[in-house]
N, C-alpha and C positions, 0 to 999 in steps of 0.2 A: 415506601421510601420518599422523602419531602424533597430530598437535595435533587436538582436539576443539572444534570452536566453538560456542559456545552464543550464542543471538541474545537480547538484553536486550529489544530490540522494545518494546511499550509496557508491559510487566510491571512496569517501574521505577515508574510512575503510581499504582502499587496494591500497594507492594512492603512497605506498614508491617506490623513484626512484631505479633502478638496471640498471645502463648503461653499464655494462662490462659482458661480457660473464659467468664469473666464478661465478655469483651469483647464491643462491638457488631460481630456479622457484616454486611460490606456484602452486597448481591446479588452473585450470581455475575457475575465478568468474564467474557464472552464474546468470544473474539480471534477475529473475521473475519478470513478471509486469501484474497487471490488465491490461486488453486492453487500455492502456493509449496513444491515438493519441498525439504526440508532437511535440513542436514548434521547440525544437532540441533536439536529444535524449541522451541518457546517453552515447553510446560509442562516438558522436561527443564529448562530455564533456569529455571523459577518454582520446581519441585522444590528444584534445587541451591541457588537463592537462601533459600528457607526454611530449608532445613534447614543452611545455613553462617550467615548472617545473624541467625537467628531461635533458634537452636537447639532446633529441633522434632525430638523423638524418632522414629526410624523407625517406631516402631509407632503413631505418631498422622498416618501419610500414606497415602493411597491413592491408587495411581498406575497406569489404565491405559491403553494405546496400542494402539487398535484395529486398526492395519492391518498389524500385525506377523506374522509369521508362527507365533506361539506362541498367538495368540489364534482362538477360533472360528470359521469361516466365516461362520456367523450368529447373532453374539452377541445375547440376546434382554434386554430390560429386567428379567423376573424374576430372570435369573441375575445381573446387574449389581447388583440391589439387593440379592439374599442376599449376594454377595461385599462389599458395601460394609458391611452390618449387621454381618456377621462378624467385619471389621476391626474395625469402630467399637466393637464388644464387648469386643475384647481391648486396646483402645486405654487411656491414662492418662486419666481421666473427668476430671481438674482442670486438663487442658490442651485445647487446641483441635484439633480433628481435623481436617485438610486432605483433599480429594478434589480430585484432578487427572485429567481426563478428557479424553485428546488423539484427534481425529477421532471425535469423540462420535455424528457423524451416522450412523454405519456401526451403531448400536446401534437398532433400530426401538421408540419408545415411549420414546426416553430423556429427553424432556422431563418425563414423568411422573414420574420417579424423581429428577430435578433438584428438580422442584417439592416433592416430600416432605424432599428434603435441605434446601430453603432453610427450610422452616418447622420445623426441627430445631434446637434451641439447642445452640450448640458446636460447630457444622460450617462449615468454609467451603470453598466449590465454584471450582475452575477449570476452564473449559470452552475447548478449541479447534477447530476445524473448518476443512477447506480446500475444501469446495464449495457450490454454491449452497444447497442445502438448509438451511446454517447460517448463510448469508453474508446471507440476503435478509430483507427487512421480515416474512418468517412469522415469524421468531423472537420477535417483539413478541409476535406471538399466541400461540405457543408457551409463554413466560414469562410473559404476561400482566403486562409492566413487572418482572419480578423480576430484571432481569439489568443489567449495564454493560457495552457493546458497545466492543470496541477493536480498533481496524483495524491489520491488518499488510501490508507492503507488501514487495515485493522488497529485496534488500540497498541502503542506502544507500552513497554511495563511501566512508566511514570504513570501515563495516563489511566493503566488498568489499576495502579494502587489508590489513584484519586477516585474512580468509579468504586471501589469497593469501600469507600468510607461509608459507614451506616451499615454493613453488611457483616458486622463481628468485630474481634479483637485479633485476626489472624497474625501471627508473626510474619515478617518481611520474607521469611526464608518460605513459610507455608504459601504465601501469596505467589511467591516466585515459584515454586513448585506446580501449582495450579493453573499458572499463567502458561507455563511449557506444556503442561498436560494438556489445557482445553483450550489455548489459545485468548486472542483479545478481540472478540465480538462483541461489541456494546451490546447487543441485544441479550447476552446472556445475565446481564445485571437486572432484566427486567423479566426473568422468568418467576413463576410462582413458587419454585421449589430450585434451590441451585443442585440437586443431586445430580450422579453422572447420567442418570436415566432421562432427564429432563436435559440436561446437555447434549446427548447424544441425538434426541430429539430433534433439538432446536439447530445443532450441529446438520443433521443428515437432511433436513429442511432446504437448508441454505446449500448445501453442495448438490442436492438433487436440483434447484433451482438454477444454479450458475450453470450445471451440466445441459439442462433441458433448453433453458430460455436463452442464456448468455452466450452457449457454446454451439451446442446443437442444433436449433432452431435457426439462428443467425447464418450458420456456415452452412446448412443444409446436410449436417451428418445424420446418416440413416443406422449405422452399425453402432447404438449406442454400447452395444455388449464391448467390442472394443476400443471405445472412448472410456469406459468406466475401467476397464483393463489396464490401459495406460496411462491412467490418473492414478490410480492406486498402486502400477508400479513406480511412476515417477515420486509420489510422493514417499513411498516406503522405503526409496534409494536415494533420497534428497541428499545432498553434500558429497555425492561420488562423482566423479568427471565422466562425462558419457559423449557418446557420438552418435547420430542418427542412426547407423549402422549396428551398433551394439544394440541399441533401444530395439530395433527390427527384430535381432537374432534373438534377445531375451523373452519377445513375444512369439517368435516361430518355435523357440525351443518350450514353451508352455502350451502351444497348440493353437496360437492364433497368428495364421500368417498374415501378411500385410507387406506392402512396398515402403521405401524411404521416404517416398513422397507423401503418401497418406501419413506417416507419422509426423514428417514435417509440418502439413498443414493441420493436424490436430493439436500440435504443441503450438502452432502460430495462433491457434483460435483461444486455446487456453491461457497463453500470454495475453492476448488481447483484452480478456474477459478478467487478467490481474488474478485469476486462478492458481496462476503458476508464473515464476519469476524466473528467468533464465539468466545466467552471468557467464560471460565468455572467458577464456585465457588470456592473461597478458604476456607481453615479451615472446609473440611469436614470430618466427621469421622462415624464408624460405618456402617448401612445401607446405608446412605445418600452417600455414595462413588459409590455405584452399580448405582445408579439414579439420579446422579449431575444435575442441572438446570443448563441452560445456557442464556446469552445474546447473541443476533446478532445485529452486527451495518452493515450498508451498506459501502464498501469502499469510497463511495462521497456520500455527502449529496445532491447534485445537483439528482443523480439516487434515492437516498432514496424520495425526494420530487417530482419527476418525475410523477410518477403513481396517485399522489391527486392531480396534477395542481399546483404545488408548494403552497399550501395551508399553513398558518403562524402557524397551530396547532402544540401541542407537539414540543413546543420551546427548553423546557429544555432539552427532549430527543435528540433533534437535536445538543444540545450544547455537550452533553455526547459524543455523536458519534463523533465529532471535536476533544475533548480531547482525547479519546480513539485512535484517529488513528494517533493524534500529538504523544502519548507516544509511539505507535509501530516505528514510523517512527525514533525515539530518541534511538531506540535499547532496549524498555523495555519489560519484559514478562509482560503480564496484566491477573490479574483474577480479580472477583468481588466478594461481598462480600455475605453470611454473616462471620462475624467471630464469635468467640465464645461469645462474651458479645457484640458487636454492628455490623451494617452493613454500610459498606462504598461503594461508588460507584465503586472506582479503587484501586486495589492492585497493585503497579508495581515495579517489581525486575529487577535487571541490576545486575549481577555477585553478589557481597558481598552487593547493595545498595538496598533499600527498600523504596517505599514511598507511603503514603497513600493520595489519593485525593479525595475530595468532590467536585461536579459540582453544581452550583447554579444560576440562573438568577441574583438574586438580594441579599443583604445582609443587605440591608437598614431597614427593619422592623424587630423589636428586636426579636419576636418570632421564625421568619426564621433565623436569627443568631444563636439563641442557639439551633434550631434545627440542623443545618448542624455542628455546632461544636460538640454537643452531642456525637455522635458515635465517634468521632475521641476522643476526652474525654477519653472513656472506653477503648482505646487500652492500654494495658500497656507497650509495649515497648517503647524504645526511638528513633526510627527512624522518620525521618522527615513526617511531616502531613501538609496538605495544603488545603484550599477551596479558588477554582477558581470562580470569579462571575463579571458579566458584567459592575457593578457599582465599584465607588472608596472610597465610604463614609466609609468604616469599613477596608479600607486595612493597612496591618500592621500586628505586630504577638502580639497574646493573651498573657496573663501573664505565661501560662502554655504551651507557646512554639508552637503555633499552628499560620502557617502563612496564611494569608487571602489576596491574589493578584488578579490584576485584571486579567481577562482571557485572552483577546487582547494584553497585555504585555507581559505574560507569552509565548504566540504562537510565539509572535517576539524575543524570545529569553532575555527577561529582567528579 
C-alpha cells in the first residue's frame, strides 16, 4: 500500500498558526489515547500540518518518536533536554520553535523537561502517548495544570472509509458491516492478510496488552481472571443500564464473588485506559442522584465483539456504540435517558447545543417507526431531535420537526 494515512484526530482544534516569537503560546496539548497502533500517528499529522499550513522552517521543528528502532532503549530526560536545547539554539529565534514528542511516556522524567519547555518563551509543545501512564489523571499532577488534554479514539467510520482505499472495491454497506464487526483499529490496515483469523490475532494482542499493561500493572490488579470476566461481561452487555450492585450480582451468579468497591475500582481503571467508556443517566433527581445507573460501551466494536467470536447478535447495541463514540469524537458530552417524561438513547451536549438521538436498525415497520419517535415527541423543549437508522425508507423530517436520517450518511458527515 503506497498511500500514507494521516489522522487529523483532535489536532485541528489547536491548529492555529503562530509563526512569530511574539505569539501567546498555549499550554502543551496532551493527546490521550486508547492504545491504538496507528498507520500514521497524530504527531506525524501535526508536524505535517504545521509545516504545510504555517510555513514553519524545518530548523524550527523538533520531533522525536520514542518507540522507533532508531531510539535508545532507555531514553533519558537529560538527553532529551540536551537534544532539544541544541536544536533550539540552531533555530530562527524570530520564529516560534515547535517541539513534538510522540510516546513521550517512554522517557523517565519527561514531565520535568516539559515543564521547563513550557516556561520558556517562544516554544510550543505537543505530546502524545498511548498507555495509562499518560492517559490517567496522574497527568494533572505531573504538569500541574500546564496542559490541554485531547482525547483520541479508534477510527470513526469516515476515517475507516478513507483508510480502506486501495484495499478493494467493497460497497459502502460492506465497509460498514466490517467496521461494526471488526472495529476501527488503524493497525488492521497494516496486516499481511485481512482475514478474520489475522484480525482476531491483532485485536487479541491489543486486548491483552491493554489489560496487562494499562490496567493490571498500573492498578496493581492481581486477579486477572476476574478482570477478564468483568470486561467480557461489560462488553457483551454494552448498551444496557447497570448499577455496580447489579454487575457484582451478575459476577456472583457466574461463580465469581467480589465486592462493589472492587468492581468500581476495576471499572475506573478500564475507563482511564479508554478500553471502556461509561455514560451517566440524565434528568435524575432525589435519591436517584445518589445511585445513578450507567451504560458502558467498548471504545472499539471489534474489541467488544472479540470475546464472543464476532457473533452477529445484539446488533442494535453495536450500532448504539458506534453512534456514542462518534458523538464523543465530535466533541459532545453525552448522557443517556430517562428524562422526566421520556427515555431516549442519547442526550448530546456541546456548549449551548443539545441534541436528542435515537438509534434504530430499521424504521420501515410502522410500529417501530412510532415507537422510536414517541419518546422524542414527549420532550417539551425545542432542541433538535433525530432518529438514526440503517434504512432509507422513511428519511426526512416529520411534521413535528424530528429528523429521520440514514446512519451511514450521518457518520460520513452528511
